[in-house]
N, C-alpha and C positions, 0 to 999 in steps of 0.2 A: 504494501500499501504507498502511495506516496504521501507522504507527512504535508502535501500540501493540498490532500483532496478535502478536508474540513476546512480549509480558510472558505466556509462556508459565506459569509456572514463579514461586509464589505465599514465602512467607519464613516461613508457618505451622508450627510447628514439625510437626506430624503429617500434612502433605502428602504425601499415597500416590496414585500409579494403578495397583493391580495391582501396589503395593509389595513388594519384600524388606527394603529400609531406604528411606530417604529418599533416599539415593544410588543407587539400583539397582529401577530400576520400567521396566515397561511400558506401551504406550501402544496396547493390541492395538488400539481401534478410534476413528476419530475420525467425530461427527455433526455432520452441516454442513447448517444453515437458512438456504437460497438467497435466500429471501426472507420479510420478517412479514408482507405480504397474503398473504391468499386470496380464492378465487372463490365462497365457499360460507358460509354465518354456522350451523354446528353450532350450537345453544343449551350444549350442554353442553362445548363447548372451552374449555380453559386457556394453548393455543397453547404448553406447555411452558415458562410462565413468561415468553414474550416477547411484549412490546407490537403491537399492530397495527402502532402506528403508528413502531414503532423503525425508525431511519432504514433501508434497504437499499442499500449502499454496497458492498457486496464483488462482483469480479468475476471471472472465471475465472483470470485473471494470481494474485491474491491466494489463492484456494482453492490455486493447483497451487501456490505458495510452502510453503502454510502445511502443504498435504501431505508435501512435501521437510522441513520441522524438522521432522517428528514422524515419519516412515516406517523410521528406524534406530533406534526405542523398538521395536519389535517391531507395527509399525503392519499390519495384516489385513485390516479392514474398513472402509470409505467409505459412509457414507450420508445419500443426501440428501431433506433433508424442508422445510415451509416453516414456516409459511405451507405456500401451495401450492407446492413444487418445478416443477410444468413450463409455472410463470407464469416464469420464470427466462431469459431469450430469448439466452441463448448457452447451451443445454443440451448442443448437438450436439456444440460444439468441447470443451464441459467434459469430457464425461463419456468421449472419443476420447484427452483430456491426460490423466486422471486415470490410463484404462489404460494408457500411455506411462509412467506412473513408477513402476512396477512391477507387480511379484507380489502381489495384494490382493485380496476381493472388494467388488463396488460395489451397493450395495442403492436403492429409491427407493422409499420412504411418500407415495402420494398418494390424492386425492379419484376421482381416475379422471376427471374431467368431461372433463379434454384429452387425453386418451390420441388419442383420433381424429385430433385436431387435429395431434400433436406425434410422431403415431408415427414417423412419415419422420425426424425428430431420435433415436430412441433404435434397441439394439440387442440382441438377446439375445445375441451373441457379447462383448458386455461387462457387461451388465449382469445379473448370478448371480440378483435375485430383486427383484420390484417388489409392492409391499404397496400392497393396494387397497382403504380405506375403504370397506364396504357395509353398513349397521345393518339396513337393510329391502328386499324386494323390494318393497311396498306405493309406489306414486307417492307415493297421500297422506301415505304415515307420513315416506315423504323426504321432501317437501315440507316438511311440519311443523320435523323436524329438522334439515335443512340451510337451511331459508328458500327453498330454491332448487329448479326444478323442472327437475332434471337426472340422473335415473336413467336415462335409456333413455341419455343420454350414456355414463354410465358402463357401461351394459350393452353397450353397441357398441363401446365402446373393449375392454372387456375380451375380447371375442368377438377382436376382431384382436390381442390379446396371446395369445387360447390359439391360433387359427390360424398365428400367427408364431412360434414356439416359445418365448416366454417361462416363465419359472420363476413362478408366480403366487400368491400369499397374500392371502386375504381377509379383511380385518380385520373383527370384529363387537365393536362395544360394547353388552356386555348393560344393556339398560334396561328399567325395572319400569314394566310396562303398552304397552309400543308393540312390544315383540320375542323376550318371556320364555315366551309362551303356547309350548306344543309343535307348534303349529302352525306359527309363524314359523320357531322353532329347526329343524323339522325340512324348511320350505321353503328356507332355505338351506343345510343339509347337502346336500340335494336337487342346490338348482343344483350347487354345490361340484362332487360327486359326477361329475354331466352334464358339466361343463365341464375336469377334472381339474385342479380350484386345491386348492390347503393351504387352512387354515382355521383361524382365530385368533380366539376367543372371547376377550374384555376388562372384566374388570371393570372398573365407573369409579373413574375416581381422585379421591379426597377434595380435590382438589386444585382442583375445580371450583367451582363457587358454592358457597356451603350450602344455598341453597336451590333448584337443581338436582339436589344431591347427594341431601336427605333425601329428595325426592320421587322420583324416578327410581332408587336405589341399591336394586340386589338381589343376594343372595349367591349368586355364580358357582355356587358347587361344587354349591350346594339343586335350584341353577335347573337345572344337566343334569345332573343323576342324573334329574330328569325324563321324561328320553329315553335313560338306561341309561349313561350318559357321565359315571360316576365321579371327580371328577379331586383327590380328596381327599392330601394326599402329608403326608409326615411335617414336611418345612419346607415354611414358606408361600410361596416363591419359586422352589421346584423345578417341572421343566418336563416333567409325566406327558405323555403325549399318546398317541393310539384311531389306528390305521390303520380306517378303512373305504372299505372297494371303491375302494382303490386311495390316496385322500388321508391326508393328515397332519390331523389334528386337535386342536389343543392350547388351552392355556386361558394366559392372560396375568395371574396375579393382581396387583397395586395395589403397586409395591415400596413397604412400608416404611421399609428397612432397606439402600441401597443396596452397602454395604461387603459384608452378609451376600447379595446377590442371586447364587442358584447360578450357576455358571460364570462370574461376572466377566462376566454381559450387561448391567452397566451401569457398565464401568467404562471410561474411558476420555476425551475431551475432546470438547467442544462447542463448535463456529465458529459463532458469531451472524452475521445480516444486517449487524452495526454495524463487524464488525471484530473482536470480541473475542473470544479461548478461553477458557472455562469450563469449570472443571474439575466434573465430575457431581456430585461429593461437597461444593461449597460453593453456595452459592444468591448 
């Protein structure tokens, strides 16, 4: 365990995490980046500010200790991300160990290419939801976006998740000229309906490379109105949703102000692959 892992609380006078005041606060969620590297190279990826060269040193014991350290502050949700979290070798043991720490929801966000390989290390009784990035159902476009020809692996993995009773959400990042035409939008919705997967459309973040943002950004509200989904809300970060043939369809807007994110969705801490705990509010 790195000695700096538990340097959790700063001396900043306005330090708050879902705070009532600086001495009484909650940590409802812990987002854990298990590993910094990934098996795909999506051209838009900013990796949440984590360098792919960041040392990936945390082990299962470190993660469990970190969870124990914050669980009495109202921890209700643990989310595993990366890089690509399915590259974490001790994943099976980690998931079972976290489940025994206490009553909390466990989520995984993955590109899905390794699901078929790692399915024996997963469990629908432990994982509350698996979010899988799937920006297109076109093999050509998938290769262009990710620099890898892994679409069939992703679809095979998703089929396994569906057959084994997992709660699945598809994350579809809206990219102008690639997947924002009516047919592409209808295709991903129909795919999710057919498989019983929830669907989340995502607005491209301005944290990505400027050239990429300028070329591929599209207004998500105007785009989705083309297929009859009006996600316009009074507050930018409110989560409106539609039910379409049994699946839930939502829009994740790019958060401009974490403190104003509705329902406190962006409150909590992040555990980085190098062992540092980081507040969402400070870079």
